[in-house]
C-alpha positions as CSV (number, residue, x, y, z in Angstrom):
1,X,-99.3,73.3,-34.9
2,X,-99.1,73.3,-38.7
3,X,-95.6,72.5,-40.1
4,X,-93.8,74.6,-42.6
5,X,-94.1,73.5,-46.2
6,X,-91.8,70.5,-47.0
7,X,-91.1,69.5,-43.4
8,X,-93.3,66.4,-42.9
9,X,-90.7,63.7,-42.6
10,X,-91.9,60.4,-44.1
11,X,-90.5,56.9,-43.9
12,X,-91.7,54.7,-46.7
13,X,-91.9,51.0,-46.1
14,X,-92.3,49.3,-49.4
15,X,-90.6,46.2,-50.9
16,X,-91.4,47.0,-54.5
17,X,-88.8,49.4,-55.9
18,X,-91.2,50.6,-58.6
19,X,-94.0,51.3,-56.1
20,X,-91.5,53.1,-53.8
21,X,-90.3,55.3,-56.6
22,X,-93.9,56.2,-57.5
23,X,-94.7,57.0,-53.9
24,X,-91.6,59.2,-53.7
25,X,-92.7,61.1,-56.8
26,X,-96.2,61.6,-55.5
27,X,-94.9,63.1,-52.2
28,X,-92.3,65.2,-54.0
29,X,-94.9,66.7,-56.4
30,X,-97.1,67.6,-53.4
31,X,-94.3,69.6,-51.8
32,X,-95.2,69.2,-48.1
33,X,-93.1,66.0,-47.6
34,X,-89.5,64.9,-47.1
35,X,-88.8,61.2,-47.6
36,X,-86.2,60.4,-45.0
37,X,-85.7,56.8,-46.1
38,X,-87.2,53.8,-47.9
39,X,-87.3,50.6,-46.0
40,X,-87.7,47.4,-48.0
41,X,-88.9,45.2,-45.1
42,X,-90.6,45.4,-41.7
43,X,-87.3,44.5,-40.1
44,X,-85.6,47.5,-41.8
45,X,-88.5,49.8,-40.7
46,X,-88.1,48.7,-37.0
47,X,-84.4,49.7,-37.2
48,X,-85.0,53.0,-39.0
49,X,-87.9,54.4,-36.9
50,X,-85.9,55.0,-33.7
51,X,-82.9,56.3,-35.6
52,X,-84.7,58.7,-38.0
53,X,-87.8,59.7,-35.9
54,X,-90.0,60.2,-38.9
55,X,-93.2,62.3,-38.5
56,X,-95.2,59.5,-40.2
57,X,-94.7,56.0,-41.6
58,X,-96.2,55.1,-45.0
59,X,-96.3,51.3,-45.0
60,X,-97.4,48.7,-47.5
61,X,-99.5,46.0,-45.8
62,X,-97.8,43.2,-47.8
63,X,-94.1,42.9,-46.9
64,X,-91.6,40.0,-47.1
65,X,-90.9,38.4,-43.8
66,X,-92.5,40.4,-41.1
67,X,-95.8,41.7,-42.6
68,X,-97.3,45.2,-42.2
69,X,-99.5,44.1,-39.3
70,X,-96.7,42.8,-37.1
71,X,-94.4,45.7,-38.1
72,X,-97.2,48.1,-37.0
73,X,-97.6,46.3,-33.7
74,X,-93.9,46.4,-32.9
75,X,-93.5,50.0,-33.9
76,X,-96.4,51.0,-31.6
77,X,-94.9,49.0,-28.8
78,X,-91.4,50.3,-29.1
79,X,-91.6,53.8,-30.7
80,X,-95.2,54.9,-31.2
81,X,-95.3,56.8,-34.5
82,X,-98.3,57.7,-36.8
83,X,-98.7,55.0,-39.5
84,X,-100.7,55.1,-42.7
85,X,-101.2,51.7,-44.4
86,X,-101.4,51.5,-48.2
87,X,-102.8,48.6,-50.1
88,X,-102.5,47.9,-53.8
89,X,-105.8,45.9,-53.8
90,X,-109.2,46.6,-52.3
91,X,-110.3,43.0,-52.5
92,X,-111.6,41.6,-49.2
93,X,-108.5,39.6,-48.3
94,X,-106.3,42.7,-48.5
95,X,-108.8,44.9,-46.8
96,X,-108.9,42.3,-43.9
97,X,-105.1,42.5,-43.5
98,X,-105.2,46.3,-43.7
99,X,-107.8,46.5,-41.0
100,X,-105.8,44.1,-38.9
101,X,-103.0,46.7,-39.1
102,X,-105.5,49.4,-37.9
103,X,-106.3,47.2,-35.0
104,X,-102.6,46.9,-34.3
105,X,-102.3,50.7,-34.1
106,X,-102.1,52.2,-37.6
107,X,-104.2,55.3,-38.0
108,X,-105.7,54.9,-41.5
109,X,-105.7,52.8,-44.7
110,X,-105.7,54.1,-48.2
111,X,-105.5,52.7,-51.6
112,X,-102.1,52.9,-53.2
113,X,-101.8,55.2,-56.3
114,X,-100.4,53.0,-59.1
115,X,-99.3,53.9,-62.6
116,X,-101.4,51.2,-64.2
117,X,-104.6,52.9,-63.1
118,X,-104.0,56.3,-64.7
119,X,-107.7,57.3,-64.6
120,X,-107.7,57.0,-60.8
121,X,-104.1,58.1,-60.1
122,X,-104.7,61.9,-59.5
123,X,-107.5,61.2,-57.0
124,X,-105.6,58.5,-55.1
125,X,-102.5,60.6,-55.0
126,X,-104.4,63.6,-53.6
127,X,-106.0,61.4,-51.0
128,X,-102.8,59.8,-50.0
129,X,-101.1,63.1,-49.4
130,X,-104.1,64.4,-47.5
131,X,-104.1,61.4,-45.2
132,X,-100.4,61.7,-44.6
133,X,-100.6,65.4,-43.8
134,X,-103.6,65.0,-41.4
135,X,-102.3,61.8,-39.7
136,X,-98.8,63.2,-39.2
137,X,-100.3,65.6,-36.7
138,X,-101.8,62.8,-34.5
139,X,-100.0,62.3,-31.2
140,X,-99.8,58.6,-30.7
141,X,-98.8,57.4,-27.3
142,X,-99.2,54.2,-25.3
143,X,-102.7,54.5,-23.9
144,X,-103.8,54.1,-20.3
145,X,-107.3,53.2,-19.1
146,X,-109.1,55.0,-16.3
147,X,-112.3,54.3,-14.5
148,X,-115.6,55.8,-15.6
149,X,-115.9,59.6,-15.2
150,X,-119.4,61.1,-15.1
151,X,-119.7,64.6,-16.6
152,X,-121.5,67.4,-14.9
153,X,-125.2,66.7,-15.1
154,X,-127.5,69.0,-16.9
155,X,-130.1,71.0,-15.0
156,X,-133.0,68.9,-13.8
157,X,-131.3,65.6,-14.7
158,X,-129.5,64.8,-11.4
159,X,-130.7,61.6,-9.8
160,X,-133.2,60.9,-12.5
161,X,-134.1,57.2,-12.8
162,X,-134.4,55.4,-16.0
163,X,-135.9,52.2,-14.4
164,X,-139.3,52.7,-16.3
165,X,-137.7,53.0,-19.7
166,X,-136.4,50.2,-22.0
167,X,-133.8,50.8,-24.7
168,X,-134.5,49.8,-28.3
169,X,-131.4,50.8,-30.3
170,X,-127.7,51.6,-29.9
171,X,-125.9,54.0,-32.3
172,X,-122.1,54.3,-32.5
173,X,-120.0,56.8,-34.4
174,X,-116.2,56.6,-35.0
175,X,-113.5,57.9,-37.3
176,X,-109.7,57.7,-36.8
177,X,-108.9,54.8,-34.6
178,X,-112.4,53.6,-34.9
179,X,-112.0,50.1,-36.4
180,X,-110.0,48.9,-33.4
181,X,-112.3,50.8,-30.9
182,X,-115.4,49.3,-32.5
183,X,-113.9,45.8,-32.4
184,X,-113.1,46.3,-28.7
185,X,-116.5,47.6,-27.7
186,X,-118.6,45.3,-29.8
187,X,-116.3,42.4,-29.0
188,X,-117.5,42.7,-25.4
189,X,-121.1,42.3,-26.3
190,X,-122.7,38.8,-26.6
191,X,-124.3,37.4,-29.8
192,X,-127.7,37.8,-28.0
193,X,-127.3,41.5,-27.3
194,X,-130.8,42.8,-26.9
195,X,-130.5,45.8,-29.1
196,X,-129.8,46.4,-32.8
197,X,-126.7,48.4,-33.4
198,X,-126.3,51.1,-36.1
199,X,-122.7,52.2,-36.9
200,X,-121.1,55.0,-38.8
201,X,-117.4,54.6,-39.3
202,X,-115.5,57.1,-41.5
203,X,-113.5,55.0,-43.9
204,X,-112.9,55.1,-47.7
205,X,-116.1,54.1,-49.5
206,X,-114.2,51.3,-51.3
207,X,-113.3,49.8,-48.0
208,X,-116.7,49.7,-46.3
209,X,-117.8,46.3,-47.5
210,X,-114.5,44.8,-46.4
211,X,-114.7,46.7,-43.1
212,X,-118.1,45.2,-42.4
213,X,-116.8,41.7,-43.2
214,X,-113.7,42.2,-41.0
215,X,-115.8,43.5,-38.1
216,X,-118.1,40.5,-38.4
217,X,-115.0,38.3,-38.0
218,X,-114.0,40.2,-34.8
219,X,-117.2,40.3,-32.8
220,X,-119.9,37.8,-31.6
221,X,-122.8,39.6,-33.2
222,X,-123.7,39.5,-36.9
223,X,-122.3,42.5,-38.8
224,X,-123.2,43.6,-42.3
225,X,-123.6,46.7,-44.5
226,X,-127.0,48.3,-43.9
227,X,-129.6,47.9,-46.7
228,X,-132.3,50.4,-47.5
229,X,-135.7,49.5,-45.9
230,X,-134.5,46.5,-43.8
231,X,-136.0,45.7,-40.5
232,X,-133.9,46.3,-37.3
233,X,-133.1,43.0,-35.6
234,X,-131.6,42.8,-32.0
235,X,-128.1,41.3,-31.9
236,X,-127.3,42.6,-35.4
237,X,-124.8,45.4,-36.3
238,X,-125.6,47.6,-39.3
239,X,-122.7,49.5,-40.9
240,X,-123.4,52.6,-43.0
241,X,-122.2,51.9,-46.6
242,X,-119.8,54.2,-48.2
243,X,-121.2,57.5,-49.6
244,X,-124.7,56.9,-48.0
245,X,-126.2,58.4,-44.8
246,X,-127.7,55.8,-42.4
247,X,-131.1,56.8,-40.9
248,X,-132.8,54.8,-38.2
249,X,-136.6,54.8,-38.2
250,X,-138.9,53.2,-35.7
251,X,-138.8,49.7,-37.3
252,X,-136.4,50.0,-40.2
253,X,-133.2,51.5,-41.7
254,X,-133.1,53.9,-44.5
255,X,-130.2,55.0,-46.7
256,X,-129.9,58.5,-48.1
257,X,-127.8,60.3,-50.7
258,X,-128.5,63.7,-49.3
259,X,-125.5,66.1,-49.3
260,X,-122.7,65.5,-46.7
261,X,-123.2,66.9,-43.2
262,X,-120.1,68.7,-42.0
263,X,-118.2,67.2,-44.9
264,X,-119.2,63.6,-44.0
265,X,-121.4,61.1,-45.8
266,X,-122.2,58.9,-44.0
267,X,-122.7,61.4,-41.2
268,X,-122.7,60.3,-37.5
269,X,-124.7,63.3,-36.6
270,X,-127.4,62.4,-39.1
271,X,-127.7,58.9,-37.7
272,X,-127.9,60.1,-34.1
273,X,-130.4,62.8,-35.0
274,X,-132.6,60.2,-36.6
275,X,-132.4,58.1,-33.5
276,X,-133.4,61.1,-31.3
277,X,-136.4,61.7,-33.5
278,X,-137.5,58.1,-33.8
279,X,-136.6,56.7,-30.4
280,X,-136.2,59.6,-27.9
281,X,-135.3,58.2,-24.5
282,X,-135.3,54.6,-25.7
283,X,-131.9,55.0,-27.5
284,X,-128.3,54.9,-26.5
285,X,-125.7,56.9,-28.4
286,X,-121.9,56.5,-28.3
287,X,-119.2,58.7,-29.9
288,X,-115.8,57.1,-30.1
289,X,-112.3,58.2,-31.2
290,X,-112.0,60.4,-34.3
291,X,-111.0,63.7,-35.8
292,X,-113.4,66.6,-36.1
293,X,-116.8,66.9,-34.5
294,X,-119.0,64.5,-36.4
295,X,-121.6,63.0,-34.0
296,X,-121.5,65.7,-31.4
297,X,-124.6,67.7,-32.5
298,X,-126.5,64.5,-33.0
299,X,-125.5,63.2,-29.6
300,X,-126.7,66.5,-28.1
301,X,-130.1,66.1,-29.7
302,X,-130.3,62.6,-28.3
303,X,-129.5,63.8,-24.8
304,X,-132.1,66.6,-25.1
305,X,-134.7,63.9,-25.9
306,X,-133.8,61.9,-22.8
307,X,-131.5,59.3,-24.5
308,X,-128.5,57.9,-22.8
309,X,-125.3,59.4,-24.3
310,X,-121.7,58.3,-23.9
311,X,-118.4,59.6,-25.2
312,X,-115.0,57.9,-25.1
313,X,-112.6,59.4,-22.6
314,X,-109.4,61.3,-23.6
315,X,-106.9,58.9,-22.1
316,X,-108.1,55.9,-24.2
317,X,-108.9,57.8,-27.5
318,X,-106.4,57.6,-30.4
319,X,-107.8,61.0,-31.4
320,X,-109.9,62.9,-28.9
321,X,-111.5,65.3,-31.4
322,X,-115.0,63.8,-31.8
323,X,-115.5,62.8,-28.2
324,X,-114.1,66.1,-27.0
325,X,-116.6,68.0,-29.2
326,X,-119.4,66.0,-27.7
327,X,-118.2,66.6,-24.2
328,X,-117.6,70.3,-24.8
329,X,-121.2,71.0,-25.8
330,X,-122.7,68.8,-23.0
331,X,-123.9,66.1,-25.3
332,X,-122.4,63.2,-23.3
333,X,-123.9,62.2,-19.9
334,X,-120.9,60.0,-19.3
335,X,-117.3,59.6,-20.4
336,X,-115.8,56.1,-20.3
337,X,-112.5,54.5,-21.1
338,X,-112.6,52.2,-24.2
339,X,-112.3,49.0,-22.2
340,X,-115.3,50.0,-20.0
341,X,-117.7,50.9,-22.7
342,X,-118.7,47.4,-23.9
343,X,-119.4,46.0,-20.4
344,X,-121.3,49.2,-19.5
345,X,-123.4,49.0,-22.6
346,X,-124.2,45.3,-21.9
347,X,-125.3,46.0,-18.4
348,X,-127.3,49.1,-19.4
349,X,-129.1,47.3,-22.2
350,X,-129.8,44.3,-20.1
351,X,-131.2,46.3,-17.2
352,X,-133.1,48.7,-19.4
353,X,-131.8,51.7,-17.6
354,X,-128.5,53.7,-17.2
355,X,-126.3,52.3,-14.5
């Protein structure tokens, strides 16, 4: 349910008084927010969250004493609350720390609007307010994990064997909650995984290179930003770069600057549609946690071409929007909890058939 204007209660966690004042001004000018307190440290934030029950926490990743990563982890353990991470720098070290905070339970990361960058200030301020408004609506709860739950099979598909087919590519799409989910799934796959993996993760364009580097440090396989025209290699993960669609051809990857699809560029649906066209029943598609419905239409095309399609289940998704959209239109043959997706993909790829 949408809140009334001015009623989104924000706790700012920021050790710089100047930055805190700037953030308060940005939120005041937007008009939808009420700053309930400013905490100067992670320890202060841990004390204030249960007392003030903010709708959302806006937290600097660099804090004295307990840093933003550990503060996020403890808030999510003791009083789960939506958290948006801000970073004054988009250099790789800071992106790495910010993504560690996402893995600990924060919902998104955004660049901090600072006065010294006047040319970028309006855009960064708008994006910050948009992120806070959207993420304040996310219901974060401790997640439980269930066993695999097959969806109702489509007509003519029951009992169909895939023993004669061999998979050639895996495509994955994620948005809110995606960095941690991708690290969990890909972390369960060995370096010698027999398929190339194409990934669309919705994240700010300025963070995509750092995201690929961070994911490379989290999983056994080699991860890098996809390059136009490069050959697909098994055991490698190719991440769509910011502002470019990723298209999977028979033997190579293409990057496209075509208009956004459903407001997204890169678009998960465009990636999965290209896989359906190029690989048909030799592909596996996965839609993970995220807001909206990106990937659902592409996953449906994959299923219609005989591909194996999977959606994350509701109990384990930070935001069930994208997997729910895929399930609602019958795009997913199977729903799995996050912990089960990686082992299932490994077994399926190794056997060359759905299990």
